[in-house]
SENU-283546 format. One line per 8 residues: their letters; for each residue x, y, z of N, C-alpha, C. Coordinates in Angstrom, 3 decimals. Layout:
a) X Y Z X Y Z X Y Z  ... $
END
This chain:
mtlgnngl) -62.359 32.761 56.830 -63.108 31.193 56.303 -62.518 30.320 57.850  -63.767 30.083 58.290 -63.325 29.292 59.581 -63.552 27.752 59.495  -63.068 26.915 60.505 -63.315 25.857 60.623 -64.400 25.311 61.757  -65.136 24.451 61.134 -65.950 23.807 61.979 -65.174 23.016 63.271  -65.836 22.303 64.043 -64.997 21.187 64.840 -64.793 20.071 64.004  -65.865 19.758 62.682 -65.630 18.706 62.209 -64.403 18.765 61.072  -63.860 20.142 60.717 -62.583 20.367 59.918 -61.651 20.564 60.768  -61.816 20.819 62.291 -60.299 20.556 62.763 -59.828 19.100 63.240 $
rnlwgarq) -61.159 18.621 63.548 -60.948 16.617 63.142 -60.199 16.117 62.172  -60.505 16.287 61.370 -60.483 16.251 60.099 -58.603 16.517 59.827  -58.458 17.581 60.278 -57.096 18.507 59.948 -55.866 17.759 60.913  -56.344 17.154 62.184 -56.145 16.677 62.786 -55.682 15.510 62.786  -56.432 14.838 62.013 -56.043 13.321 61.636 -55.477 13.259 60.481  -55.457 14.059 59.750 -54.353 14.461 58.353 -52.773 14.653 58.941  -52.759 15.796 59.918 -51.873 15.744 60.921 -51.361 14.457 61.284  -52.032 13.845 62.077 -51.708 12.119 62.744 -50.750 11.338 61.771 $
lasdrikr) -51.804 11.369 60.575 -51.276 10.408 59.810 -50.114 10.953 58.921  -49.843 11.883 59.215 -48.647 12.203 58.177 -47.357 12.214 58.898  -47.815 12.303 60.476 -46.360 12.416 60.892 -46.462 10.781 61.402  -47.197 10.154 61.467 -46.902 8.511 61.499 -46.228 7.988 60.338  -46.625 8.763 59.277 -45.617 8.046 57.823 -44.282 8.340 58.190  -44.319 9.836 58.200 -42.652 10.120 58.639 -42.189 9.401 59.516  -42.765 9.065 60.824 -42.049 8.384 61.383 -41.605 6.914 61.474  -42.599 6.420 60.540 -42.039 4.929 59.894 -41.376 5.018 59.025 $
lidyrine) -40.916 6.178 58.195 -40.190 6.265 57.409 -38.651 6.620 57.779  -38.489 7.224 58.842 -37.260 7.225 59.709 -36.906 6.052 60.102  -37.652 5.637 60.919 -37.265 4.691 61.462 -36.959 3.332 60.214  -37.833 3.170 59.390 -37.093 2.356 58.471 -35.712 2.709 57.942  -35.255 4.163 57.600 -33.967 4.220 57.400 -32.845 3.622 58.329  -33.189 4.072 59.708 -32.253 3.993 61.147 -32.482 2.692 60.879  -33.314 1.553 60.755 -33.135 -0.311 61.078 -32.341 -0.605 59.767  -32.710 -0.234 58.394 -32.239 -0.807 57.334 -31.421 0.142 56.483 $
riplerle) -30.248 0.473 57.174 -29.060 1.049 57.196 -28.276 0.288 56.048  -27.260 1.010 55.021 -26.774 0.500 53.982 -25.404 -0.002 54.904  -24.827 -0.942 54.928 -24.020 -1.727 55.396 -22.302 -0.655 54.895  -21.745 0.053 55.520 -19.877 0.469 54.984 -19.605 -0.296 53.894  -19.328 -1.832 54.094 -18.539 -2.494 53.074 -19.577 -2.029 51.746  -20.744 -2.340 51.503 -21.211 -2.325 50.643 -21.209 -0.469 49.749  -21.194 0.096 50.783 -21.308 1.755 50.437 -19.968 2.068 49.884  -19.029 1.190 50.342 -17.496 2.040 49.683 -17.374 0.959 48.565 $
hyygkidr) -17.892 -0.217 48.281 -17.940 -0.886 46.728 -18.664 0.141 46.210  -20.095 0.869 46.275 -20.616 1.587 45.353 -19.672 2.885 45.279  -19.370 3.354 46.128 -18.017 4.307 45.749 -17.263 4.269 44.887  -16.388 2.979 45.094 -15.385 2.508 43.996 -15.659 2.357 42.923  -16.987 1.889 42.501 -17.177 1.573 41.030 -17.411 3.028 40.723  -17.809 4.073 41.477 -18.567 5.497 40.664 -17.430 5.812 40.395  -16.211 5.864 41.366 -15.016 6.141 40.997 -14.190 6.173 39.661  -14.011 4.629 39.429 -13.780 3.693 38.266 -14.823 4.422 37.279 $
ladehhes) -16.097 4.409 37.301 -16.520 4.922 36.274 -16.337 6.557 35.872  -15.853 7.202 36.819 -15.525 8.608 36.607 -14.407 8.332 35.849  -13.688 7.564 36.509 -11.966 7.404 35.395 -12.212 7.265 34.242  -13.064 6.213 34.310 -13.515 5.626 32.901 -14.050 6.891 31.267  -14.874 7.733 32.217 -15.354 8.563 31.370 -14.533 9.758 31.023  -13.800 10.164 32.106 -12.448 11.133 31.491 -11.561 10.591 30.567  -11.070 9.087 30.840 -10.636 8.640 29.910 -11.011 8.515 28.614  -12.287 8.472 28.432 -13.364 8.634 26.940 -13.496 10.083 26.727 $
vgdlrgrl) -13.592 11.003 27.298 -13.432 12.332 26.881 -12.403 12.644 26.578  -11.161 12.287 26.945 -9.793 12.807 26.949 -9.503 12.009 25.561  -9.622 10.629 24.798 -9.380 10.039 24.097 -10.184 10.492 22.370  -11.566 10.831 22.850 -12.547 11.968 21.922 -11.988 13.120 21.362  -11.354 13.557 22.810 -10.832 14.980 22.199 -9.319 15.172 21.516  -8.976 13.880 21.851 -7.635 13.742 20.963 -8.039 13.447 19.466  -9.259 12.365 19.226 -9.796 12.280 17.825 -10.327 13.610 17.207  -10.762 14.366 17.898 -11.257 15.411 17.479 -10.249 16.473 16.918 $
ddlqrrfd) -9.113 16.433 17.818 -8.131 17.471 17.217 -7.484 16.898 16.306  -7.140 15.414 15.942 -6.573 14.904 14.664 -7.309 14.968 13.373  -8.935 14.619 13.397 -10.209 15.221 12.970 -9.805 16.756 11.839  -9.933 17.695 13.025 -9.609 18.842 12.643 -8.258 19.103 11.925  -7.312 19.091 12.180 -5.830 18.802 11.721 -5.896 18.274 10.471  -6.482 17.179 10.066 -6.535 15.889 8.902 -7.628 17.074 8.064  -8.832 17.411 8.659 -9.854 18.602 7.927 -8.851 19.935 7.019  -8.304 20.305 8.277 -7.176 21.586 7.616 -6.942 21.384 6.484 $
everlqrw) -6.095 20.118 6.414 -5.328 19.580 5.251 -5.693 19.416 3.801  -6.801 18.782 4.241 -8.127 18.297 2.890 -8.434 19.712 2.632  -8.660 20.480 3.153 -9.623 21.983 2.622 -8.194 22.920 1.944  -6.541 22.863 2.471 -5.577 23.428 2.078 -5.526 22.744 0.515  -5.590 21.525 0.776 -5.270 20.597 -0.839 -6.787 20.797 -1.818  -7.848 21.107 -1.236 -8.881 21.591 -2.138 -8.779 22.769 -2.795  -8.310 23.968 -1.802 -8.165 25.500 -2.528 -6.926 25.291 -3.659  -5.858 24.510 -3.144 -4.656 24.489 -4.248 -5.423 23.674 -5.356 $
taneleri) -6.086 22.682 -5.478 -6.402 21.842 -6.563 -7.569 22.766 -7.199  -8.382 23.367 -6.708 -9.246 24.679 -7.514 -8.501 25.274 -8.074  -7.582 25.946 -7.620 -6.607 27.406 -8.061 -6.138 26.519 -9.436  -5.290 25.665 -9.483 -4.788 24.686 -10.476 -5.680 24.693 -11.525  -6.756 23.983 -11.193 -8.158 23.677 -12.359 -8.436 25.093 -12.862  -8.303 26.299 -12.074 -8.750 27.416 -12.348 -8.224 28.252 -13.429  -6.614 27.457 -13.553 -5.216 27.824 -14.263 -5.182 27.082 -15.324  -5.810 25.955 -15.434 -5.451 25.228 -16.408 -6.631 25.390 -17.414 $
vpqvaaqe) -7.521 25.292 -16.946 -8.894 25.390 -17.742 -9.058 26.378 -19.215  -8.608 27.348 -18.966 -7.830 28.195 -19.925 -7.268 28.028 -21.056  -6.176 27.132 -20.721 -4.923 25.855 -21.377 -5.931 25.432 -22.328  -6.675 24.724 -21.885 -7.139 23.330 -22.378 -8.238 24.222 -23.430  -8.683 24.785 -23.037 -9.705 25.899 -24.246 -8.908 26.583 -25.507  -7.694 26.853 -25.100 -7.214 27.518 -26.061 -6.410 26.391 -27.114  -6.294 25.474 -26.509 -5.645 24.024 -27.477 -6.363 23.276 -28.307  -8.167 23.468 -27.428 -8.846 22.631 -28.364 -9.441 23.758 -29.599 $
sqleslre) -9.433 25.162 -29.326 -9.467 26.041 -30.175 -8.478 25.950 -31.440  -7.305 25.505 -30.824 -6.078 25.239 -32.115 -6.515 23.926 -32.884  -6.807 23.131 -32.136 -7.186 21.648 -32.703 -8.158 21.832 -33.547  -9.378 22.843 -33.496 -10.554 22.754 -34.079 -10.293 23.757 -35.705  -9.268 24.722 -35.325 -8.486 25.462 -36.262 -8.107 24.715 -37.199  -7.005 24.010 -36.965 -6.458 22.606 -37.714 -7.337 21.906 -38.440  -8.476 21.378 -37.556 -9.150 20.506 -38.544 -9.909 21.353 -39.872  -10.238 22.506 -39.335 -11.080 22.992 -40.459 -10.029 23.778 -41.443 $
kisaapgg) -8.685 24.039 -41.068 -7.337 23.808 -42.587 -7.385 22.699 -43.153  -7.255 21.425 -42.428 -7.551 20.234 -42.956 -8.330 19.870 -43.842  -9.445 20.399 -43.548 -10.342 19.816 -44.126 -10.748 20.689 -45.519  -10.339 22.123 -45.393 -10.421 22.808 -46.463 -9.240 23.130 -46.848  -8.169 22.563 -47.059 -7.085 22.469 -47.518 -6.925 21.880 -48.784  -6.325 22.340 -50.037 -6.167 21.930 -51.382 -5.471 20.573 -51.303  -5.359 19.657 -51.757 -4.303 18.209 -51.925 -3.056 18.926 -52.320  -1.902 18.642 -51.274 -0.761 19.461 -51.827 0.023 18.232 -51.901 $
deaqaaes) 1.303 18.192 -51.643 2.743 17.204 -52.019 2.206 16.304 -51.134  2.779 15.084 -51.031 2.586 14.089 -50.039 3.641 14.560 -49.025  4.707 15.232 -48.948 5.698 15.222 -48.049 5.076 16.733 -47.026  4.047 17.485 -47.149 3.368 18.570 -46.727 2.055 17.768 -45.926  1.708 16.874 -46.407 0.542 16.087 -45.802 1.283 15.336 -45.027  2.340 14.415 -44.998 3.043 14.326 -43.930 3.450 14.920 -42.559  3.468 15.868 -42.866 4.087 17.158 -41.630 2.866 17.318 -41.473  1.730 17.478 -42.112 0.911 18.128 -41.289 0.298 17.096 -40.709 $
rtlideir) 0.340 15.839 -40.765 -0.465 14.723 -40.043 0.695 14.315 -38.686  1.670 14.898 -38.826 2.802 14.511 -38.092 2.633 15.555 -36.442  2.220 16.935 -37.587 1.499 18.016 -36.362 0.410 17.923 -35.461  -0.747 17.704 -36.710 -1.863 17.111 -36.072 -1.926 15.947 -34.887  -1.388 14.935 -35.312 -1.038 13.722 -34.033 -0.217 14.080 -32.782  0.924 14.990 -32.998 1.566 15.775 -31.902 0.189 16.380 -30.846  -0.334 17.468 -32.087 -1.307 18.395 -31.252 -2.429 17.648 -30.339  -3.043 16.316 -31.008 -3.846 15.283 -30.486 -3.181 14.754 -29.239 $
rehaqvrv) -1.610 14.463 -29.449 -1.263 13.980 -28.255 -1.100 14.646 -26.654  -0.723 16.002 -27.268 -0.628 16.716 -25.934 -1.806 17.189 -25.700  -3.234 17.175 -26.695 -4.717 17.534 -26.005 -5.031 16.223 -25.176  -4.758 14.900 -25.538 -5.250 13.955 -24.627 -4.639 14.239 -23.569  -3.432 14.410 -23.460 -2.328 14.179 -22.202 -3.215 15.486 -21.336  -3.677 16.564 -21.564 -4.145 17.642 -21.077 -5.464 17.215 -20.388  -6.161 16.407 -21.201 -7.532 15.896 -20.973 -7.199 14.725 -19.817  -6.101 13.800 -20.161 -5.261 12.901 -18.797 -5.238 13.830 -17.286 $
rltavaqy) -4.842 15.240 -17.483 -4.497 16.056 -16.332 -5.770 16.407 -15.905  -6.503 16.925 -16.698 -8.220 17.261 -16.330 -8.677 16.184 -15.462  -8.675 15.250 -16.276 -9.322 14.037 -15.306 -8.743 13.548 -14.119  -7.518 13.510 -13.647 -7.128 13.376 -12.514 -7.368 14.267 -11.428  -7.123 15.835 -12.059 -7.541 16.883 -11.097 -9.009 16.822 -10.856  -10.029 15.729 -11.646 -11.342 16.281 -11.295 -11.329 15.016 -10.519  -10.900 13.832 -10.425 -11.004 12.807 -9.732 -10.365 13.244 -8.087  -9.430 13.861 -8.491 -8.402 14.546 -6.642 -9.781 15.232 -6.504 $
edrlrkle) -10.401 16.085 -7.040 -11.220 16.864 -6.435 -12.542 16.158 -5.872  -12.953 14.998 -6.705 -14.047 14.286 -5.991 -13.896 13.643 -4.906  -12.677 12.885 -4.937 -11.860 12.707 -3.391 -11.824 13.393 -2.356  -11.294 14.579 -2.619 -11.410 15.453 -1.545 -12.809 15.830 -0.957  -13.835 15.909 -1.703 -15.651 16.387 -1.597 -15.698 15.025 -0.828  -15.622 14.037 -0.887 -16.045 12.823 -0.458 -15.155 12.761 0.892  -14.077 13.174 1.057 -13.274 13.202 2.373 -14.128 14.455 3.204  -13.780 15.615 2.693 -14.910 16.287 3.650 -16.395 15.686 3.757 $
drse) -17.216 15.232 2.964 -18.211 14.779 3.417 -18.433 14.135 4.552  -17.090 12.877 4.811 -17.571 11.899 5.790 -16.670 12.731 6.712  -16.036 13.962 7.028 -15.720 14.617 8.101 -16.696 15.077 8.699  -17.401 15.663 8.048 -18.718 16.537 8.513 -19.446 15.198 9.236 $
END
């Protein structure tokens, strides 16, 4: 592929335009230099911002470490609570079964003397009281687990 005379002239003109533009850019940079004081001001500002950035990163790392420690503690407590709940559930089920069998005995028992009925009522009241205490404990465990779950959700 060969360029004719017109092509060479056009190429020479483009070269001259590019050369003039580069020359003007260099002249502008030389004539319009940024004063040293202004550069020092900008360098100082950049250094100050870099120091602030490093401080912020250090602070965030400290907060992250604290959150990790707190999360580990919450996780440990949650495991303990789950273990306790697994341990208590069979006991509550056994007490509910005992209470139900006592209810059946009372409803099926023929009328006896007043002393036996009073003793039975006392026994039933005591069982109901223990049953209520167990329910309160289970409610407390459930509320505690709910709080742990909310803390875990917040830490995510």
